[in-house]
C-alpha positions as CSV (number, residue, x, y, z in Angstrom):
1,X,-19.9,-50.3,27.9
2,X,-17.7,-48.5,25.4
3,X,-16.0,-50.8,22.9
4,X,-12.2,-50.2,22.8
5,X,-10.4,-50.0,19.5
6,X,-7.5,-52.0,20.9
7,X,-7.8,-54.3,23.9
8,X,-5.0,-55.1,26.3
9,X,-4.4,-58.6,24.8
10,X,-4.0,-57.1,21.3
11,X,-1.5,-54.5,22.5
12,X,0.3,-57.0,24.6
13,X,0.7,-59.2,21.5
14,X,2.0,-56.2,19.4
15,X,4.6,-55.4,22.0
16,X,5.6,-59.0,22.3
17,X,5.9,-59.3,18.5
18,X,8.2,-56.2,18.6
19,X,10.4,-57.8,21.3
20,X,10.6,-61.0,19.3
21,X,11.7,-59.1,16.2
22,X,14.3,-57.2,18.2
23,X,15.5,-60.4,19.8
24,X,15.7,-62.1,16.4
25,X,17.7,-59.2,15.1
26,X,20.1,-59.4,18.0
27,X,20.5,-63.1,17.5
28,X,21.2,-62.7,13.8
29,X,24.0,-60.3,14.6
30,X,25.4,-62.7,17.3
31,X,25.2,-65.6,14.8
32,X,27.0,-63.5,12.2
33,X,29.8,-62.6,14.6
34,X,29.8,-66.2,15.9
35,X,30.3,-67.5,12.3
36,X,33.3,-65.1,11.9
37,X,34.8,-66.1,15.2
38,X,34.2,-69.8,14.5
39,X,35.8,-69.6,11.1
40,X,38.9,-67.9,12.7
41,X,39.0,-70.6,15.4
42,X,38.8,-73.4,12.9
43,X,41.6,-71.9,10.9
44,X,43.7,-71.5,14.0
45,X,43.1,-75.1,14.9
46,X,44.3,-76.2,11.4
47,X,47.4,-74.0,11.7
48,X,48.0,-75.5,15.2
49,X,47.8,-79.1,13.9
50,X,50.3,-78.3,11.1
51,X,52.6,-76.5,13.6
52,X,52.5,-79.6,15.9
53,X,53.3,-81.9,13.0
54,X,56.2,-79.5,12.1
55,X,57.5,-79.6,15.7
56,X,57.4,-83.4,15.8
57,X,59.1,-83.6,12.4
58,X,61.8,-81.3,13.7
59,X,62.2,-83.5,16.8
60,X,62.5,-86.5,14.5
61,X,65.2,-84.7,12.5
62,X,67.1,-84.0,15.7
63,X,66.8,-87.6,16.8
64,X,68.2,-88.8,13.4
65,X,70.9,-86.2,13.6
66,X,72.0,-87.4,17.1
67,X,71.9,-91.0,16.0
68,X,74.0,-90.6,12.9
69,X,76.4,-88.4,14.8
70,X,77.0,-91.1,17.4
71,X,77.7,-93.6,14.6
72,X,80.1,-91.2,12.8
73,X,82.1,-90.5,15.9
74,X,82.3,-94.1,17.0
75,X,86.0,-95.1,17.1
76,X,85.4,-98.4,15.3
77,X,83.6,-96.7,12.5
78,X,86.4,-94.2,12.2
79,X,88.9,-97.1,12.1
80,X,87.4,-98.9,9.1
81,X,87.0,-95.8,6.9
82,X,90.4,-96.3,5.1
83,X,89.6,-99.9,4.4
84,X,88.5,-100.7,0.8
85,X,86.7,-103.8,1.9
86,X,85.5,-105.2,5.2
87,X,85.8,-108.8,6.4
88,X,82.8,-110.7,7.6
89,X,83.8,-110.1,11.2
90,X,84.3,-106.3,10.6
91,X,81.0,-106.0,8.8
92,X,79.2,-107.8,11.6
93,X,80.8,-105.6,14.2
94,X,79.7,-102.5,12.1
95,X,76.2,-103.9,12.1
96,X,76.2,-104.3,15.9
97,X,77.3,-100.6,16.3
98,X,74.6,-99.3,13.9
99,X,72.0,-101.5,15.5
100,X,72.9,-100.3,19.0
101,X,72.3,-96.7,17.9
102,X,69.3,-97.5,15.6
103,X,66.5,-97.7,18.1
104,X,63.9,-97.6,15.3
105,X,65.4,-100.7,13.6
106,X,65.5,-98.9,10.3
107,X,67.1,-100.7,7.3
108,X,70.6,-99.2,6.8
109,X,73.2,-99.1,4.0
110,X,76.8,-98.3,4.7
111,X,78.7,-97.3,1.5
112,X,82.5,-96.9,1.8
113,X,84.7,-94.4,-0.1
114,X,84.9,-96.7,-3.2
115,X,81.2,-97.5,-3.4
116,X,81.3,-100.8,-1.6
117,X,77.9,-101.4,0.2
118,X,77.3,-103.1,3.5
119,X,73.9,-103.6,5.0
120,X,71.7,-106.1,6.9
121,X,70.1,-107.0,3.5
122,X,73.6,-107.6,1.9
123,X,72.8,-105.5,-1.1
124,X,75.4,-105.0,-3.8
125,X,75.4,-101.4,-5.1
126,X,76.5,-100.5,-8.7
127,X,79.2,-97.9,-8.2
128,X,78.6,-96.0,-11.4
129,X,74.8,-96.0,-10.8
130,X,75.4,-94.9,-7.2
131,X,77.7,-92.0,-8.2
132,X,75.2,-90.7,-10.6
133,X,72.2,-91.0,-8.2
134,X,70.4,-88.2,-6.5
135,X,71.4,-89.6,-3.1
136,X,75.1,-89.3,-3.8
137,X,74.7,-85.8,-5.4
138,X,72.8,-84.6,-2.4
139,X,75.5,-85.8,0.0
140,X,78.4,-84.6,-2.2
141,X,77.0,-81.1,-2.1
142,X,77.4,-80.9,1.7
143,X,80.3,-81.8,4.0
144,X,78.6,-83.3,7.1
145,X,74.9,-82.1,7.2
146,X,72.2,-84.7,7.7
147,X,69.9,-85.0,4.7
148,X,66.4,-86.2,4.2
149,X,66.2,-87.4,0.5
150,X,63.2,-88.8,-1.4
151,X,64.4,-91.0,-4.2
152,X,62.7,-92.9,-6.9
153,X,66.0,-94.5,-7.9
154,X,66.2,-98.2,-6.8
155,X,69.9,-98.0,-5.8
156,X,69.5,-100.4,-2.9
157,X,67.1,-102.8,-4.7
158,X,64.1,-102.0,-2.5
159,X,61.7,-102.1,-5.4
160,X,59.9,-98.9,-4.3
161,X,60.4,-95.2,-3.9
162,X,61.9,-94.5,-0.5
163,X,62.6,-91.7,2.0
164,X,66.2,-91.9,3.2
165,X,68.1,-90.3,6.1
166,X,71.7,-90.0,4.9
167,X,75.0,-88.4,5.9
168,X,78.7,-88.3,5.0
169,X,81.2,-90.0,7.3
170,X,84.5,-88.2,7.2
171,X,87.7,-89.3,8.9
172,X,88.5,-87.2,11.9
173,X,92.3,-87.8,11.4
174,X,92.9,-88.0,7.6
175,X,91.8,-86.1,4.5
176,X,90.2,-88.8,2.4
177,X,87.1,-89.6,0.5
178,X,84.1,-89.9,2.7
179,X,81.9,-92.9,3.3
180,X,78.1,-92.6,3.5
181,X,75.4,-94.1,5.6
182,X,71.7,-94.3,4.6
183,X,68.7,-95.2,6.7
184,X,65.4,-96.2,5.0
185,X,62.5,-94.5,6.7
186,X,59.2,-96.5,6.5
187,X,55.7,-95.0,6.7
188,X,55.2,-96.3,10.2
189,X,57.8,-93.9,11.6
190,X,56.2,-90.9,9.7
191,X,52.8,-91.9,10.9
192,X,54.0,-91.5,14.5
193,X,54.5,-87.8,13.6
194,X,51.1,-87.3,12.1
195,X,47.8,-86.9,14.2
196,X,45.7,-90.0,14.8
197,X,42.6,-90.7,12.8
198,X,39.8,-88.3,13.7
199,X,37.1,-89.4,11.3
200,X,37.3,-86.3,9.2
201,X,38.5,-86.1,5.6
202,X,41.6,-84.1,6.5
203,X,44.7,-84.9,4.5
204,X,48.3,-84.9,5.8
205,X,51.1,-84.9,3.3
206,X,54.9,-84.4,3.2
207,X,56.5,-83.0,0.1
208,X,60.3,-83.2,-0.6
209,X,62.3,-80.2,-1.7
210,X,61.8,-81.3,-5.3
211,X,58.0,-81.2,-4.8
212,X,57.6,-85.0,-4.7
213,X,55.0,-86.5,-2.3
214,X,57.0,-88.5,0.3
215,X,54.0,-89.4,2.6
216,X,50.3,-89.0,2.7
217,X,47.6,-89.9,5.1
218,X,43.8,-89.3,5.6
219,X,42.2,-88.5,8.9
220,X,39.6,-91.2,8.1
221,X,42.3,-93.8,7.9
222,X,41.5,-94.4,4.2
223,X,43.8,-93.7,1.3
224,X,44.1,-90.3,-0.5
225,X,42.3,-90.3,-3.8
226,X,44.1,-89.1,-7.0
227,X,42.0,-86.0,-7.4
228,X,42.7,-84.7,-3.9
229,X,46.4,-85.5,-4.3
230,X,46.4,-83.5,-7.6
231,X,44.5,-80.6,-6.0
232,X,46.9,-80.3,-3.1
233,X,49.9,-80.5,-5.4
234,X,48.5,-77.9,-7.7
235,X,47.7,-75.4,-4.8
236,X,51.1,-75.8,-3.3
237,X,52.9,-75.5,-6.6
238,X,51.0,-72.4,-7.8
239,X,51.3,-70.5,-4.5
240,X,54.8,-71.6,-3.6
241,X,56.5,-68.4,-5.0
242,X,53.8,-66.2,-3.4
243,X,54.3,-67.7,0.1
244,X,58.1,-67.3,-0.3
245,X,58.6,-70.4,1.8
246,X,57.5,-68.9,5.1
247,X,57.9,-71.2,8.1
248,X,54.2,-71.5,8.4
249,X,51.4,-70.2,6.2
250,X,47.8,-70.8,5.2
251,X,46.2,-70.8,1.7
252,X,42.4,-70.6,1.3
253,X,40.9,-71.7,-2.0
254,X,37.5,-72.8,-3.2
255,X,38.7,-76.4,-2.9
256,X,39.5,-76.1,0.8
257,X,42.1,-74.8,3.3
258,X,45.7,-75.7,2.9
259,X,48.1,-75.2,5.9
260,X,51.8,-75.7,5.0
261,X,54.9,-75.6,7.2
262,X,58.4,-75.4,5.6
263,X,61.1,-77.3,7.4
264,X,64.3,-75.4,6.7
265,X,66.7,-78.2,7.8
266,X,65.4,-80.7,5.3
267,X,63.7,-78.5,2.7
268,X,60.6,-80.6,3.1
269,X,57.1,-79.1,3.4
270,X,54.5,-80.5,5.8
271,X,50.9,-80.0,4.5
272,X,47.5,-80.3,6.1
273,X,44.7,-80.0,3.6
274,X,41.0,-79.7,4.6
275,X,38.5,-79.9,1.8
276,X,35.9,-77.2,1.8
277,X,33.1,-79.5,2.9
278,X,35.0,-80.7,5.9
279,X,36.2,-77.2,6.8
280,X,32.6,-76.0,6.8
281,X,31.2,-79.1,8.6
282,X,31.8,-77.9,12.2
283,X,30.7,-74.4,11.3
284,X,27.4,-75.7,9.8
285,X,26.8,-77.9,12.9
286,X,27.4,-74.9,15.1
287,X,25.1,-72.6,13.1
288,X,22.5,-75.3,12.8
289,X,22.5,-75.8,16.6
290,X,22.2,-72.0,17.2
291,X,19.4,-71.6,14.7
292,X,17.5,-74.6,16.2
293,X,17.8,-73.0,19.7
294,X,16.7,-69.6,18.2
295,X,13.7,-70.9,16.3
296,X,12.6,-73.0,19.4
297,X,12.9,-69.9,21.6
298,X,10.9,-67.7,19.2
299,X,8.2,-70.3,18.9
300,X,8.0,-70.7,22.6
301,X,8.0,-67.0,23.1
302,X,5.1,-66.6,20.6
303,X,3.0,-69.3,22.3
304,X,3.9,-67.8,25.7
305,X,2.8,-64.3,24.6
306,X,-0.6,-65.6,23.5
307,X,-1.1,-67.5,26.8
308,X,0.2,-64.7,29.0
309,X,-1.8,-62.0,27.3
310,X,-5.0,-64.0,27.5
311,X,-4.4,-64.7,31.2
312,X,-3.7,-61.0,32.0
313,X,-6.6,-59.5,29.9
314,X,-9.3,-61.7,31.1
315,X,-9.0,-60.9,34.9
316,X,-8.7,-57.2,34.1
317,X,-11.9,-57.3,32.0
318,X,-13.6,-59.0,34.8
319,X,-12.4,-56.5,37.4
320,X,-13.4,-53.6,35.0
321,X,-16.9,-55.0,34.8
322,X,-17.3,-55.2,38.6
323,X,-15.9,-51.7,39.2
324,X,-18.1,-50.3,36.4
325,X,-21.2,-51.3,38.4
326,X,-20.2,-49.0,41.3
327,X,-20.6,-45.9,39.1
328,X,-17.8,-44.2,37.3
329,X,-19.4,-40.7,37.0
330,X,-19.0,-40.0,40.7
331,X,-15.2,-40.4,40.6
332,X,-14.3,-38.1,37.7
333,X,-12.9,-35.5,40.1
334,X,-9.9,-37.6,41.2
335,X,-8.1,-38.9,38.1
336,X,-8.7,-39.5,34.4
337,X,-7.0,-42.2,32.4
338,X,-7.3,-42.4,28.6
339,X,-5.5,-45.5,27.4
340,X,-8.4,-46.7,25.2
341,X,-8.2,-50.0,27.1
342,X,-9.8,-51.7,30.0
343,X,-7.3,-49.9,32.2
344,X,-9.4,-46.8,31.9
345,X,-12.0,-48.5,34.2
346,X,-9.4,-49.7,36.6
347,X,-7.9,-46.2,36.8
348,X,-11.3,-44.7,37.6
349,X,-12.0,-47.3,40.2
350,X,-8.5,-46.6,41.6
351,X,-9.7,-43.2,42.8
352,X,-12.0,-44.9,45.3
353,X,-9.0,-46.3,47.1
354,X,-6.9,-43.1,47.1
355,X,-8.3,-41.7,50.4
356,X,-7.5,-44.9,52.3
357,X,-4.1,-45.2,50.7
358,X,-3.1,-41.6,51.6
359,X,-3.3,-42.4,55.3
360,X,-1.1,-45.5,54.9
361,X,1.4,-43.5,52.8
362,X,1.8,-40.9,55.5
363,X,2.4,-43.6,58.1
364,X,5.0,-45.3,55.9
365,X,6.8,-42.0,55.3
366,X,7.1,-41.4,59.1
367,X,8.4,-44.9,59.6
368,X,11.0,-44.4,56.7
369,X,12.0,-41.1,58.2
370,X,12.7,-42.8,61.6
371,X,14.7,-45.6,59.8
372,X,16.8,-43.0,58.0
373,X,17.6,-41.2,61.2
374,X,18.6,-44.5,62.8
375,X,20.8,-45.4,59.8
376,X,22.5,-42.0,60.0
377,X,23.2,-42.4,63.7
378,X,24.7,-45.9,62.9
379,X,26.9,-44.5,60.2
380,X,28.2,-41.8,62.5
381,X,29.9,-44.6,64.5
382,X,31.7,-46.1,61.6
383,X,35.2,-45.0,60.9
384,X,36.0,-44.3,57.3
385,X,39.7,-45.2,56.6
386,X,39.8,-42.4,53.9
387,X,38.7,-39.9,56.5
388,X,41.5,-41.1,58.7
389,X,44.0,-40.8,55.9
390,X,42.8,-37.3,55.0
391,X,43.0,-36.2,58.7
392,X,46.6,-37.5,58.9
393,X,47.4,-35.7,55.7
394,X,46.0,-32.5,57.2
395,X,48.0,-33.0,60.4
396,X,51.1,-33.6,58.3
397,X,50.6,-30.3,56.3
398,X,50.0,-28.4,59.5
399,X,53.2,-29.8,61.0
400,X,55.0,-28.9,57.8
401,X,53.7,-25.4,57.8
402,X,54.8,-24.9,61.4
403,X,58.1,-26.6,60.6
404,X,57.5,-29.3,63.2
405,X,59.8,-31.8,61.4
406,X,59.6,-34.5,64.1
407,X,55.8,-34.4,64.1
408,X,55.7,-34.3,60.4
409,X,58.0,-37.4,60.0
410,X,56.0,-39.2,62.7
411,X,52.6,-38.6,61.0
412,X,54.0,-39.4,57.5
413,X,55.4,-42.7,58.8
414,X,52.2,-43.5,60.6
415,X,50.1,-42.8,57.5
416,X,52.3,-45.1,55.4
417,X,52.2,-47.7,58.1
418,X,48.3,-47.7,58.2
419,X,47.9,-47.6,54.5
420,X,50.1,-50.6,53.9
421,X,48.7,-52.5,57.0
422,X,45.2,-52.2,55.7
423,X,46.2,-52.6,52.0
424,X,42.5,-52.8,50.9
425,X,42.0,-56.1,52.7
426,X,44.7,-58.0,50.8
427,X,46.9,-60.5,52.7
428,X,49.8,-60.1,50.2
429,X,51.8,-57.1,49.1
430,X,54.9,-56.5,47.0
431,X,58.4,-56.6,48.4
432,X,58.6,-52.8,47.8
433,X,55.5,-52.2,49.9
434,X,56.7,-54.5,52.7
435,X,60.0,-52.6,52.9
436,X,58.0,-49.3,53.0
437,X,55.9,-50.7,55.9
438,X,59.1,-51.8,57.7
439,X,60.8,-48.4,57.2
440,X,57.7,-46.5,58.4
441,X,57.6,-48.7,61.6
442,X,61.3,-48.1,62.3
443,X,60.9,-44.3,61.8
444,X,58.1,-44.3,64.4
445,X,60.3,-46.4,66.8
446,X,63.2,-44.0,66.2
447,X,61.0,-41.1,67.5
448,X,59.9,-43.2,70.5
449,X,63.5,-44.3,71.2
450,X,65.6,-41.3,70.4
451,X,69.2,-42.2,69.4
452,X,68.6,-45.9,70.2
453,X,69.3,-47.2,66.8
454,X,69.9,-46.5,63.1
455,X,68.8,-48.8,60.2
456,X,69.9,-49.7,56.7
457,X,67.9,-51.4,53.9
458,X,69.6,-53.3,51.0
459,X,67.5,-54.7,48.1
460,X,67.9,-54.7,44.4
461,X,65.0,-53.0,42.4
462,X,64.4,-56.1,40.3
463,X,63.2,-57.9,43.5
464,X,60.6,-55.3,44.3
465,X,57.8,-56.9,42.3
466,X,57.8,-60.3,44.1
467,X,54.7,-60.7,46.2
468,X,54.9,-61.9,49.8
469,X,52.5,-62.0,52.8
470,X,52.3,-58.6,54.5
471,X,53.8,-57.7,57.9
472,X,56.6,-60.4,58.0
473,X,59.4,-57.9,58.7
474,X,57.8,-55.7,61.4
475,X,57.6,-58.5,64.1
476,X,61.3,-59.3,63.5
477,X,62.2,-55.6,63.8
478,X,60.2,-55.3,67.0
479,X,62.2,-58.3,68.4
480,X,65.4,-56.5,67.5
481,X,64.3,-53.4,69.5
482,X,62.7,-55.1,72.5
483,X,65.2,-57.9,73.0
484,X,68.4,-57.1,71.1
485,X,68.6,-53.5,72.3
486,X,67.2,-54.2,75.8
487,X,70.5,-53.2,77.4
488,X,71.4,-50.4,75.0
489,X,70.7,-46.7,75.2
490,X,72.3,-45.8,71.9
491,X,74.4,-47.2,69.0
492,X,72.0,-49.9,67.9
493,X,72.0,-51.0,64.2
494,X,69.3,-52.8,62.3
495,X,70.0,-54.1,58.8
496,X,67.4,-55.5,56.4
497,X,68.8,-57.3,53.4
498,X,66.8,-58.9,50.6
499,X,68.7,-60.8,47.9
500,X,68.2,-63.7,45.4
501,X,70.6,-66.7,45.6
502,X,70.0,-69.3,43.0
503,X,66.4,-70.6,43.3
504,X,65.9,-68.8,46.7
505,X,64.8,-65.3,47.8
506,X,66.4,-64.5,51.1
507,X,65.0,-62.0,53.7
508,X,67.5,-61.2,56.6
509,X,66.9,-58.9,59.6
510,X,70.0,-58.5,61.8
511,X,70.9,-56.3,64.8
512,X,74.1,-55.6,66.7
513,X,72.5,-55.9,70.2
514,X,72.9,-58.8,72.7
515,X,73.4,-62.0,70.8
516,X,71.4,-65.1,71.7
517,X,73.0,-67.8,73.8
518,X,73.4,-71.2,72.4
519,X,70.5,-72.8,74.2
520,X,68.1,-70.1,73.2
521,X,69.2,-70.2,69.6
522,X,68.6,-74.0,69.4
523,X,65.2,-73.7,71.1
524,X,64.1,-70.9,68.7
525,X,65.2,-72.7,65.6
526,X,63.4,-75.9,66.7
527,X,60.2,-74.0,67.2
528,X,60.7,-72.2,63.8
529,X,61.3,-75.5,62.1
530,X,58.2,-77.2,63.5
531,X,56.0,-74.1,63.2
532,X,55.1,-74.5,66.9
533,X,51.9,-72.8,67.9
534,X,52.8,-72.3,71.6
535,X,54.8,-69.2,71.0
536,X,52.8,-67.1,73.4
537,X,53.7,-69.4,76.3
538,X,57.3,-69.6,75.3
539,X,58.0,-66.0,74.4
540,X,59.5,-65.2,77.7
541,X,61.9,-68.2,77.5
542,X,62.9,-67.7,73.9
543,X,62.9,-63.9,73.6
544,X,61.1,-64.5,70.3
545,X,57.8,-62.9,70.9
546,X,54.3,-63.9,69.8
547,X,54.6,-61.9,66.6
548,X,57.4,-64.1,65.3
549,X,55.3,-67.2,65.9
550,X,52.5,-65.5,64.0
551,X,54.8,-64.9,61.1
552,X,56.1,-68.4,60.9
553,X,52.6,-69.9,61.1
554,X,51.3,-67.7,58.4
555,X,54.3,-68.5,56.1
556,X,53.9,-72.3,56.7
557,X,50.2,-72.2,56.0
558,X,50.7,-70.4,52.7
559,X,53.9,-72.0,51.4
560,X,54.4,-75.2,53.4
561,X,57.9,-76.6,52.7
562,X,58.6,-73.9,50.1
563,X,59.6,-71.5,53.0
564,X,62.0,-71.8,56.0
565,X,62.9,-69.5,58.8
566,X,65.9,-69.6,61.3
567,X,68.1,-67.5,63.5
568,X,71.8,-67.3,63.0
569,X,74.3,-65.9,65.5
570,X,77.4,-64.3,64.1
571,X,80.4,-62.8,66.0
572,X,78.6,-59.6,67.0
573,X,75.1,-59.9,65.4
574,X,71.9,-61.9,65.6
575,X,70.3,-62.6,62.2
576,X,66.8,-63.9,61.5
577,X,66.7,-65.3,57.9
578,X,63.6,-66.3,55.9
579,X,64.2,-68.3,52.7
580,X,61.5,-68.5,50.0
581,X,61.6,-70.9,47.0
582,X,61.4,-68.4,44.1
583,X,59.1,-70.8,42.2
584,X,56.5,-70.5,45.0
585,X,56.4,-66.7,44.7
586,X,54.7,-64.6,42.0
587,X,55.7,-61.3,40.3
588,X,52.9,-58.8,39.8
589,X,52.2,-55.1,40.3
590,X,50.5,-54.6,43.6
591,X,49.0,-51.1,44.0
């Protein structure tokens, strides 16, 4: 037996190795893109965290603004503004008013126009020191705006640096020096604004408009070390002019990612700082997981290729040896295979089977031919909607050429009716399409019932895109013709009105034919209200028809209590009204 230069197993391994290399290349590209996407996702998450903090800070500002405004506008507080000193009873009453509005129980300081201080701590304020303090200067620069002030001055004898909410209190009746009120904000209130501990070394800080750190917190629950504090302060200070105090911005440095949000009302800056190691932690974990899966997959593929190639080549070698004993030389006239593998022997032995297979192939071809003929016959009995549309279009054009306007209008209306009725299998269509369907139906009925009725449609264009179940108007129109115009031969009028009133979208179909009597009206509305399924049996009694029952059942199944339907009898008209809750409907383009 001829020894082959490459066996099947060797070629199989080569091909498998090529596939593994290509797969590894594809995975490398995917990982590279994944890293980029993951980095962008992480940045967006940090920006989102900062944005949420800023939103909460803004909400806290509004809350403080409302609280101080309530105190300022209180009639008792206004009445004591002219007084140079308050009695014990007056100061206690002031304390009750402030405590009533101060839900957070923050320490307060009320300083009147001459610098006299009143608070729950009974602190005496040095007037000269107070007038020269940053707290007074901040307030004196603004008439009535709420201020957040970070002060290192111990005006109120607190012993520490503090963040204050402060505001001038002006008299609403007289032009006089203003009093001031201060609330001391503790760290617990600020912590409610910050995210909860997440185990990561993320840093949350608030800087005053003077660049002082008012609050700091670590995501691990531990304190912020001096080096990190200095790094954040340095980044924010150096890049402050470059960022131009945008509302929200991100700064990427070698030390980490800093997201800052500027709060215009207070001048404070909310900062989220993520050290570079923490910022890369999630990315490293993701890449590590993907690489682990990739290496495991490549190793499994390599071992599988060895096992599969061995299992495939061994049976082929065994078959080649058996077929070789039958004599290859006598089959050379049929086929020659030159793959330089054991497949050469299999190919030569294949020639022995060709004669028998030819008979089987001929039989199969005949069977397939018969099956194709049967399939073609089956397809002949299937109606293609597009063929029907094209045929109607051809009839329309022929009528137009021959100036058969009545036939032309009839075919055009029928074509529109069929297209919207089928609507590609959808059960909902736009209001515009529903009106087109109703108009097409009425045009056909006008041809069938010459001079019986005219119609009018009223609907604003902005309501066209609402989506409703299809064929809800046609049964109502059919009732108008069959029951409302039963005793008419001409002069009938049908009006369709669609309008939006408040939170409801109203569909009304009315006619000027015979109006319902009182008993029929009540019976119809009871059945509409309950969604009674026995419309077919009651149609002769109610004059409502089975189609109306079908409409109300479909509407109730889809919208439940968000839709209602009723009949109304006016002086000379019968109106059927459908009311949709607008929030239950959607707006979209339905083609």
